C-alpha positions, 0 to 999 in steps of 0.5 A: 638245759643239760646236754648229753654226750652225743649232743656234745659230739654233734656240736663239736662236729658242727664246729669242726673241733676235735675233742678227746672222748674223756673230755666230753663230760666236762664239755657237757657240764660247761656247755649246760651251764652256759645254756642255763645262764642264757636262759636265766638272761632270757627271762629278765624283763627288759621292756622299757630299758634303752639299749646301751653302746657301752656299760659306762655310757663312755664316748669314743675320743675322736681325732680331728678330721684333717688331711695328714698326707699330701696328694700323690695321685700323679706319682702313683699313676706313673706305673698304671698301664692306663689312667685318665682324668686321675682315674685308673683304667681297668679292663671290663670284667662283667659283660 
């Protein structure tokens, strides 16, 4: 797919980008190459291929799920205008 100067200007306007007039041919060439690559990728038959979360089939190292801080609820609620049963009370905003 080949983009012309008017299409590049429209894309720049939609993206709220200011580009110089002399840079438009370069943008048109680069964007056209990107769209050509996307078109080639769309033609690849991916039927029967399972999606991957990671190209190396790596797993994320997770830390142990344990409490690392002490409960300071009473300390923080001292400054609250109103609290009840460990909860902050706030004015109703939706009627």
